[in-house]
N, C-alpha and C positions, 0 to 999 in steps of 0.2 A: 553542406555543410555550417550553414551562419545558423543552421536553425539549433540543431546542433550541440555547436558551444555555446548557444545563450540558455541550452537546456540546460544544460553542465552549470556555464555561470550561475543558475539562476538559482540548480540546487542546492549550495552554500546560504545563500540566505534566506529558506527553508528553512533550512536546519538552526542557523545563527537566532531564528521565533523562536524555536521551540527551547532555546538553552533555558530562557528565566524559567521555565517549569521542571529541571528536568535537573542530574545531579549529573558533575562531573562525567561520571561513570557513563551516561546517557537512558538511566533509568526515572520515571520522573520524581518528583517529593513525595514524602505523604503529605498528608494534609497535617498534620500533628507538627513536622518539620518545616513546612509552609508558617503555620500559627506563632510555634519557638522562632522562628528565624525574624520574619514580621515582628512580632511584639518585644523581642529582643532589642533589638537594630536600633526601634522607637526608645525603647529604655534606656538603652545606654547613650545618644543620640542625644534625647532631652538634658539624662544626669551630666552627660558633658560638659553640658549648653551651663547647666545651672553649676558643675564645680568651677568654669570658666570663671564665669561672671564672681562666683564666690571668692577665688584664689585674688583677682583683683579687685573685689573691694577692699579684702582681707589686706596682703600690697599695700595698699593704699593708707589703711587706718592705720598699717604695722609702721607707718612711715612718718602718720602723721605723730606718731605715741611716740617713737625714738626724739623724732628734732621737737616736740613737747619736753622728753626724757633730755636733753641735752641742755634746753634753755632753763630746767627748776633745777639741772643742776650748776648751772652758771648762779642761774639768782642765787643760790646757798650759800656756794662758795663767795657771792661778794658779797652777803649777809657776815659771814665768819671775818669776812675780811674789813668790812668796817668797823667790825665791835673792833679789832685791833688797835695801837697807837701805831700811829706813824714811823716812827720814830724806830719802833722794833718788825717792820717791816724789810728786812734782808731774809741773804737765802740761810736759811739753817731747818733745823732739827724742826720747830713748830708747826711753821708752815707745811712742808713737805709730810707732815704724821696726817695734819688736815686735808691734804691730798691722795692721800693714799687712801684713803674714808669714798673719794669719789672715785678712784681708781679701781675700787673692787667692782664696780658695776661694768664693767667693758669702759669706762668713760678714759679716754685720752684730757688734761687739764694743765693750761698755762695762765702766772697771773704777773703782771704787767703794771707798774705803776708808772703814767703817763706823765714826761717832763714837757712841759708845753705843751704845741700843736702838730708835734714833728718826730719829735723823741720820745722812747719810753722803757723803760726799766725793768729786765725780768727778775722775777722773784722767787718764784716757784714755779715745777713742772712738776709732772709725772714723769717717772721712767718710762711711759710709752707714749710719750709725748714726739708727735711728727716735727717739731718746730713749728707756732704758729705763729710766730712775729710778721708776717705778713699775710695773713686771710685780714680781710675788706668788715664794718661789721654785721649784723643780720644772720640769715644760712647765708651756707652755699655749699659747694664739694669741690673739693683739690682735691690733686694728686700727687701725691707724698712719697719717696719713693719706688716710686711703680703701684701703689697702690691709694682708690681713692679711697676719701675721710672723707662723711659729713659733719662741718662744719661750723659751731654757735657763735658769736663775738658779741659781748656785753658790757659795752664801756661805760658805767658808771662813778661819779663824785672824785673825778683822776683814778679809778683803777680801771685797768684792763681786763675779764675774766674769757678767754676761750676753750669754749668744751671744743670732742668730737670722736665722734666713732665712726670703725672702718667700714666702708658699704661691703664685703666681701661677708664680714659678721651678720649682717645685718641681714641679708640675700641666703649662710645656710639657717640662722632663726626663719627663714619663711619657707625652705625646704624642709626644713623639720617638721612645723605645724601641718606641710602640705602631706608632707608623711605620715603625720599623725593621723589626719581625715582622711589619706590616701585610702589604707589600709584600710580597715574598718566598709569605706565605699565599694573595695573592688568585693569585697566577700561576700555585703548584703544584698549585690546585684547578683552574685554567684549563685547567692542563694534564690535567688527570687526567679533565674534562669529554669534551679533548678523546681521550685518548689509550682514553675508556670508549665514545665515538662509534663508534671505529673497533676498539673489542675484544666491543662487540654487533653491529657490522657481521659481526663473523668466526664470533661463536655465533649468530646467525640461520643462517649459507649450509647447514649440513643443511637445515630448510626449505627454502631454493630451492632443493636440488636436490628434494628430495621432491611439489615444485611442477612440480617441470622434468618430472621424470619422470613427474606423473599428468599431464602437457598434451600429452605426446608418445602417450597410449596410445590406442589404436583403442577405438572400443563391443564391437568382440565381442571383444576383446583379455582373455584369462582368465588369463596369465602373471604372478607374484608379480614385485609393484616388486623391481627392480633393487636391488643394494646399497647404497645413502646415505652409510654409513659412521656412521649416523646415531650422537648417542651415549644414553648409559640415559633420558635425561629425556626422551628426544623416543623411543624407542623404541615405547614403548603408544600414543603416536598413529599409529606407522607398522603398529603393527600393527593399530589400530578401522579406518585407512581400508582396508586389506589384506582382515579381514573385514566389510569393509559392500563395500566393489568383489562380495567373493565372495556374499556374499547377492542384489549385485544381481544378477550373474549368476545366479545361481539363479532370481530371480525373473522374468528374460527369458525365460532356457529353458522354466519353466513356463508364463511365457504365451505363445511360439510354441507349444508341446506340448500348448497347450489349444485356440489356434484351429485347430491342422493336426486336431487329434482330434475340435475341433466340428465346422469344414468338412469333413472325413467319413465323420464319423456322423450327424449332417445332410440333405449328398445326399443319400442312399437313399429317406429316409419324402419328399423336397422330390421329388423324382422321380415317386417313388410317386402322392403326392395330383397331382402334372400330369398324367399319363397316365392316371389316373379321372378326372379332368376333362375331356381332351379325349374318351375314353372317352361319358363322360356327355353332351356337346354332342352328340357326330358321333350317338350312340342318340335323342336326343331332337330329331333331323331324320326322324327318321322315322315313323310310323304305331305302329307294334308294337315301338316301343325302350324303353318303358315302365320293360317289367323291368331286362332289361341298366342303363337310366339309375341305377332305385334300387339296381341291386347295385352299379353307381362309385359311385352316393352315400354309400352305407353303408361303401364299402372306403375309398371318403377320408376320412370321419370316424375313419375309425379310425387313418387315417395321422397325422391330425391327431393324436389323444391318445398317440398313439407321439410323434408328433413336440415336443407336449408335455408329454410325460414322462424325453424324453428332455432336454430344454430344462433342465428341471427338475433333474433331478440331475448336465447339468453344470454350471449356475449353485453347486449345492451343493458340488461335490467343489472347484469356484475356489474356496468362500468355507473351504474348509476347507485346501486346501494354500496355496494365497495369502497369506491371513492369515499374518505379520511380530508379531500382536501375543499373549502369550500367553489360553488358554483363556478363555473366559468362566466367570464363580463359577455356581454353580447346585448346589439339590440336588434330587434323586428320590426317589422310593422303586417299589419294586422291581415290587411287585405293581399298583400304580396303571401305572406306564409297561407291565406287559405285558398288561396286563385294555386299554388305550388302545390302543397296536399289537392287538390282534386284532381290537378293533371297526372301525379304520382297516379293513386289509385285508382282513378279510373284505366288507367295502361294497365297496373295490375292484377281490375279484373278484366280489360279487351273489353269495354266498353263505354261509350264516349256519350253527354249528355246525362247521365242521368242522376247526374246532382247541382241539386238549383244553388246559387248563392246571392243573401240578403248580406250587404253591408251599409253601413251610415253614412251620412254626404262627407267624410271627415277624416284624416288620414290618425292614424293610431301605433305610436309607439310604442313597443314594450322592450322592457330587461329581461328578455328570453333571448339566448342566439337563436339566429330564424331555424339551421337545420332540427335544433330540436323542438322547437315546436313546429315545424312539417313534419317531424315523425312520429308527433304528438296526437295530430290532425288525422294523419296517412291512418296512425291505426284505429280512430275513434271512426273514421272511412268505411277502412275496411273491415269492421267488425258491423259497419250497419249495412253494407251493400250484399256482403256474405248474408248474414241472416233476415236479406226481408227479400220480396221475389225477383224478379228481374223486370218484372214489370210497374214494379213499384218505384215510389220517389224518394231520395234522399234530399234533407235539405240540409245545410248551412247556413244559418243566422247568425254573427256577428254582430252583440249588442255594446251597449255603453249604459252602466250600472248610475244610481246616484251619488255609490261611494269610492267613487274613480278606479271602477275592475270594467275590465275588457271578457264578455263571455263571449266564449266558441261553443254555441250548441246546434250535434248534429241531429236532427229526426229523420224515424225511420218508420215504415209500415207493419214493421215484421210480425216476433208473435214478442215479441220486448219481455220486460222480467217481471214478478212480482216485487213487493219492499223486499221480501229477506231475500230474495237473489241478487237485487241489485247491493242489499251489503257487504256479499259471501264476493261480487262478481271480480274484483278490484284486487281478489288473493292472488298468491300466482299459482298459474295453472287447474283453476276454479271451470271447472263446465257444468252445464246446466244439466248434459245427461252424455253417458258413452258412447250416443253414436251423432256427441256435436265435431261441428270442423273448427279447424283453429289451434292452436299450441299452448292457446290459456294464459297467453299473456300479455298479451298489448294491453289491456288492461292496465293491468298492473306496472306496465310499463309508463304508462303516461299518468296516473295515479301519483310517483313516485319519481316522473321528472317534476309534475305540481308543487310540492312539494319542497324539491330544493327550486323552486324559484317562487314562495309566498302564494302559491297557488293551492287551488283546489279540483275535485273531481267529483261530479253527481250522477248519480244517475237515477232518472224517475222515470215512470210507468204511463205512456203517455193512455188518449180515454179516445175511441175504444179501441185500439190495438198500435202496437209498435211501442218504444226506447227511443226517450233523449238523455243527451252524453252532455252535457253541460263542463266545459273548462274555462273554468276562471284563474286569470292573471292583476293583478295590482295594474295599473297603466303606471309607465314612466311619465310622471310630472316635467322633467329637466325636455323630452323631445317633444311634446307633445304639440299639436297644430294647436293652432289660434283660433281655430277657424271652428262655430256653433255646432250641437251636433242638431243633426235633422233628421228628418223621416225615412226611415230604412227604404231605402232602392232594390230593386231585382235585376244583379248580372245574371 
């Protein structure tokens, strides 16, 4: 119950993680929509920040300009009043007409005469003035009749000039400016998004050409992709696709070759086993056919063993050739692997003491898994023991070379191979003659295994008879022993 509930609770988390790349209907967004969303949101965010910044700056500049207008209007009225005789400064038409000129700009203005330091006598005021008698000199913001006013008071030569305008009028002016600038901004943003939509579609057209080229290719088409005029940013993707197609073709070719070789190689032992079973069936029907049946059964058993060995070799070779993963990491020691390979090979040939081993007086470590190294050495020893006489001796020497490599040399006294045959012997299913024993896969497996671990396999004819097979790997310097190399000793 706990596992079930945990899995149910985990399901929404997985679904939630994928919502960022899907629409509300659950379908994944197209690349064009994703690009447009990212670029559009970036543009909207950037220009919105710029618009707010500009609006704040315009608001500050507008307030400064309107404050300067208040001060300039007060100084202008003061200049007009100072030119008039002091005796004529009473409430009347001339003064009202002068203030009407100021009021046309949306300002309120009051003119007063100062009587001492405390009292003053109002002389004139505009119709819209809220009453500015108690306002202090300079700039201030006051509320009159439930509305905010921005005021400026100038006292000069016994004359007091007070000017004011309403804050809501200023805000309305600011809104008009923002609206005037915002409509073109919104239209430009919408137009930019529309152009982005078509521009992104044009930029993604090379991807569509690559997709169309891949859709038209047949499963056996190994030709490179046609020129799609891909931009530099898309070129790595095209190269990766071509490389992937090439690897797929190689994998298909290996599978086809493996199937053909396996079918060809397995047909012979299967036919032989079938023939031996038929002979045993016929012999079992006769009274004196027991020896023939026993011989046919033994031959069938040997055919089964040969078939099993061939299948094992084929499967190992397929794993080595078909794997696209890096070579598995591991470590082995030359002396241990050599002794294990000798024991396996002699057990398989049902003999003992036929292989002599020579090792250097130091521990040699290799960056090769022990199981694979033992398998490779066992194949070399099997070939040497199979193609040489029972009375002859097989030698396995482990040598250290000056270039920090380790060589496993297997020497036999068999018929050997010519220089041309040595070059062909590592090919799969190669045999020197139709009557040759074995599956023809052992040396191929050793060569493939060596190449996967930066090693090599060399075959050399011996003088006067025999063959020498040298399997070489680089020494693992991180784990090698510190002892110096001593002369080889016999084990």
